[in-house]
C-alpha positions in Angstrom: 10.3 34.5 9.4 6.6 33.9 10.1 5.8 31.5 12.8 3.8 28.3 12.1 0.2 28.9 13.3 -0.9 25.8 15.2 -4.5 25.2 16.4 -5.8 22.4 18.6 -9.1 20.6 18.4 -9.8 19.1 21.8 -8.4 20.2 25.2 -7.9 17.0 27.2 -4.6 15.5 28.2 -3.3 15.4 24.6 -4.5 19.0 23.8 -2.8 20.4 26.9 0.3 18.5 25.9 0.3 20.2 22.5 0.0 23.6 24.2 3.1 22.8 26.2 5.0 21.5 23.2 4.2 24.6 21.1 5.8 26.7 23.9 9.0 24.7 23.5 9.2 25.4 19.7 10.1 29.1 19.1 9.1 28.8 15.4 5.5 28.1 16.3 2.5 30.0 17.9 -0.7 28.6 19.3 -3.4 30.2 17.1 -6.4 28.8 18.9 -8.0 26.1 20.9 -11.3 24.6 19.6 -13.5 22.6 21.9 -17.0 20.9 22.0 -17.3 22.2 25.6 -18.4 25.7 26.6 -15.3 27.8 25.7 -15.7 29.8 28.9 -14.9 26.6 30.9 -11.5 26.2 29.3 -8.5 27.7 31.2 -5.5 27.5 28.8 -2.0 28.0 30.0 -1.1 30.3 27.1 -1.9 33.9 27.9 -4.2 35.6 25.4 -4.9 32.5 23.2 -8.4 32.4 21.8 -10.7 29.6 22.8 -13.5 28.8 20.5 -16.4 26.4 20.0 -15.6 23.7 17.4 -18.4 25.0 15.2 -16.2 28.0 14.4 -13.9 25.8 12.3 -16.7 25.6 9.8 -15.7 29.1 8.7 -12.2 29.6 7.5 -9.7 30.3 10.3 -6.1 31.6 10.1 -4.4 28.2 10.8 -1.4 26.6 9.2 -1.9 23.2 10.8 -4.9 21.9 12.9 -3.9 19.2 15.4 -6.7 16.8 16.2 -6.6 15.6 19.8 -9.6 13.4 19.9 -10.1 9.6 20.4 -9.3 7.0 17.8 -12.3 4.7 18.5 -15.1 6.9 17.1 -13.9 10.6 16.7 -10.8 10.7 14.5 -12.3 8.4 11.8 -14.9 11.2 11.3 -13.0 14.3 12.2 -9.7 13.9 10.3 -11.3 13.4 6.8 -13.8 16.2 7.6 -11.2 18.8 8.6 -8.7 17.6 6.0 -11.2 19.1 3.5 -10.8 22.5 5.2 -7.3 22.7 6.7 -3.9 21.0 6.9 -4.3 18.5 9.6 -2.4 15.9 11.8 -3.7 13.3 14.2 -2.4 10.4 16.4 -4.9 7.7 15.2 -3.7 4.6 16.9 -6.0 1.7 15.9 -3.3 -0.2 13.9 -5.7 -2.5 12.1 -7.7 0.4 10.7 -4.8 2.6 9.6 -5.1 1.7 5.9 -8.8 2.6 5.8 -8.2 5.8 7.8 -5.3 6.8 5.5 -7.5 6.3 2.4 -10.3 8.4 3.7 -8.0 11.2 4.8 -6.0 11.1 1.6 -9.1 11.4 -0.6 -10.4 14.4 1.4 -7.0 16.2 1.5 -6.3 15.7 -2.2 -9.7 16.8 -3.2 -9.3 20.0 -1.2 -5.7 20.7 -1.9 -4.6 20.2 1.7 -1.8 18.3 3.4 -2.4 15.7 6.2 -0.5 13.3 8.4 -2.0 10.5 10.4 -0.9 8.1 13.2 1.8 10.3 14.5 3.0 9.7 18.1 5.2 7.0 19.5 3.2 3.9 18.6 2.2 4.3 15.9 4.9 6.8 15.1 8.4 6.6 16.4 8.1 2.9 17.1 6.9 2.4 13.5 9.9 4.2 12.2 12.3 2.1 14.3 10.6 -1.1 13.3 11.3 -0.1 9.7 14.9 0.9 10.3 15.7 -2.3 12.1 13.9 -4.3 9.4 16.0 -2.7 6.6 19.2 -3.4 8.6 18.3 -7.0 9.4 16.2 -8.5 6.6 16.5 -11.9 8.3 14.9 -11.5 11.7 11.8 -10.8 13.8 10.3 -7.6 15.2 9.0 -7.6 18.8 7.1 -4.7 20.4 6.7 -4.4 24.2 4.6 -1.7 25.8 4.8 -0.6 29.4 4.9 -0.6 32.3 2.4 2.1 31.8 -1.2 3.4 32.0 -3.4 2.5 29.1 -6.1 5.3 28.9 -8.3 3.3 26.6 -8.4 0.2 28.8 -8.9 2.4 31.9 -11.9 4.0 30.3 -13.3 0.6 29.4 -13.2 -0.5 33.0 -14.8 2.8 34.2 -17.8 2.0 32.0 -18.6 -1.2 34.0 -21.5 -1.0 36.3 -20.4 -0.4 39.9 -17.0 1.1 39.0 -16.3 4.7 40.1 -12.8 5.0 38.8 -9.9 2.9 37.5 -6.4 2.7 36.2 -5.0 -0.1 34.0 -1.3 -0.8 33.6 0.1 -2.8 30.7 3.2 -4.7 31.9 5.7 -6.5 29.7 6.7 -10.0 30.8 10.3 -9.7 31.7 11.3 -13.2 30.8 9.9 -12.7 27.3 11.8 -9.4 26.9 15.1 -11.1 28.0 14.5 -14.0 25.6 14.2 -11.6 22.7 17.2 -9.6 23.8 19.3 -12.8 23.9 18.7 -13.3 20.2 16.7 -16.5 20.6 13.8 -15.3 18.3 11.1 -16.8 20.5 7.6 -17.4 19.2 5.4 -15.5 21.7 1.7 -15.4 22.1 -0.1 -12.3 23.3 -0.5 -13.8 26.8 3.2 -14.5 26.9 4.3 -11.0 26.1 2.2 -8.8 28.4 0.1 -8.9 31.6 -2.5 -6.4 32.7 -2.9 -4.9 36.2 -6.2 -3.1 37.1 -6.7 -0.8 40.0 -10.4 -0.3 40.6 -12.5 1.9 42.9 -15.9 0.2 43.3 -19.1 1.8 44.5 -20.3 1.0 48.0 -22.3 -2.3 47.8 -21.1 -3.1 44.3 -20.5 -6.8 43.4 -16.7 -6.8 43.3 -16.5 -10.4 42.0 -18.9 -9.6 39.2 -16.7 -6.6 38.3 -13.6 -8.7 38.3 -15.2 -11.3 36.1 -16.4 -8.7 33.7 -12.9 -7.2 33.4 -10.9 -10.4 33.0 -13.3 -11.7 30.3 -13.7 -8.5 28.4 -13.0 -9.3 24.7 -10.4 -7.2 22.8 -9.2 -5.7 26.1 -8.4 -8.3 28.8 -9.6 -11.8 27.7 -6.3 -12.6 25.9 -4.1 -11.6 28.9 -3.3 -12.7 32.4 -5.1 -9.9 34.2 -5.0 -9.1 37.9 -7.7 -6.8 39.5 -7.0 -4.9 42.7 -9.8 -3.0 44.5 -8.6 0.1 46.2 -10.1 3.4 47.6 -10.4 6.6 45.6 -7.8 8.1 48.0 -5.3 5.4 47.2 -6.0 5.8 43.4 -5.5 9.6 43.6 -2.4 9.2 45.7 -0.6 6.4 44.0 -1.9 6.3 40.4 -2.5 9.9 39.4 0.2 10.0 36.7 0.1 8.8 33.1 3.5 7.1 32.7 4.2 4.7 29.8 7.0 3.5 27.5 8.2 0.3 25.9 10.6 -1.2 23.5 10.9 -2.1 19.8 13.4 -4.9 19.4 14.5 -6.7 16.3 16.5 -9.9 16.6 18.2 -11.0 13.4 21.0 -12.9 11.7 23.9 -11.8 9.5 26.7 -13.7 7.8 26.9 -16.1 4.9 25.4 -18.9 6.9 23.5 -16.6 9.3 25.9 -17.5 12.0 25.9 -14.2 13.9 23.2 -12.8 16.1 22.3 -9.1 16.0 19.8 -7.2 18.2 18.5 -3.7 17.6 16.5 -2.0 20.4 14.7 1.3 20.7 13.4 2.1 24.2 11.2 4.8 25.7 10.6 5.5 29.4 8.0 8.3 29.8 6.7 10.2 32.9 3.8 11.5 30.7 2.5 9.6 27.8 0.3 12.4 26.4 3.0 15.1 26.8 5.6 13.0 24.9 3.0 12.0 22.2 2.1 15.7 21.9 5.8 16.6 21.4 6.1 14.2 18.5 2.9 15.4 16.9 4.0 19.1 17.2 7.3 18.3 15.5 5.5 16.6 12.6 3.0 19.4 12.4 6.1 21.5 11.4 6.7 18.9 8.6 3.1 19.2 7.5 3.4 23.0 7.2 6.6 22.6 5.2 5.0 20.0 2.9 2.0 22.2 2.4 4.2 25.2 1.5 5.8 23.0 -1.2 2.4 22.2 -2.6 2.3 18.5 -1.6 -1.3 17.4 -1.1 -2.8 14.3 0.4 -2.1 12.1 3.4 1.2 11.1 4.8 2.5 8.7 7.5 5.7 8.9 9.4 7.3 6.8 6.6 6.5 9.4 4.0 8.0 12.4 5.7 11.7 13.2 5.8 12.9 13.5 9.3 14.6 16.8 8.4 11.2 18.3 7.7 10.2 17.7 11.4 13.3 19.3 12.8 13.6 23.1 13.6 17.0 23.2 11.9 18.5 24.0 8.5 20.0 21.2 6.4 23.5 22.6 7.3 22.7 22.6 11.0 21.4 19.0 10.8 24.5 17.8 9.0 26.8 19.5 11.4 25.1 18.6 14.7 23.3 15.3 14.1 24.9 13.5 11.2 
């Protein structure tokens, strides 16, 4: 049986995670790494894999699925529709509010070219989305709650690094434990953004930088910190490298609902993740669903998909008989 040929566009934390995940899936092979950097500067872990400049994707490549490992803010909205016109693709686009628009753009490009695509595959959106749906169908009377962390937010960390006088930074999203416990108790609390999470920022400032100005800029930054109780800690680069070099994350999806004729019974469904490496876990999910994209493409299904549209069986490296025997 031919192996699924996976290619990666982008070789940052997510791209390296994809490389590791492909190694763990015997039915796949890494067919290439494509980068905007000088290919000679890339040192892949996979022996013998070709590293090419992204421009080479303009000419047809022997790829079953292209995994896009770029950022959601400005890159994926352009890249995913572009490459869906050339290849079967999958991304981890995570701007929840813009998913409908992104889906429409990718769907149009993939259908016009006869390709298969999947977007917003990871853990949120992705596995958390699937679990919100499962809990909702089981408890139609209820509320969904999503808590993230404690973990590093790479996007928020990057936003801090762009502030004048900041040399480096890590930002942690931290769920408010009292809010989590109130949800788990079945009380169905009405929670504001500020009541659900806090933010902790560890910042390395340049010599002579105005730390109070940096702190004020962070805590008042719209869309990132202004709606949260935010604490800023100034530390040295040595402390940051020693104590905050990892990329842990996680969180919970909880649905609290009611059952019974008079809704007299409380029911709580929870799905929880605790991750040492956010990008490596995200990559593992993407690679599994790249398998599903390859299978859908082989069946002739074109257009865009989300995690709701893809049978779980298509993402598993097992036959139907094996799934029924071992997982059902």
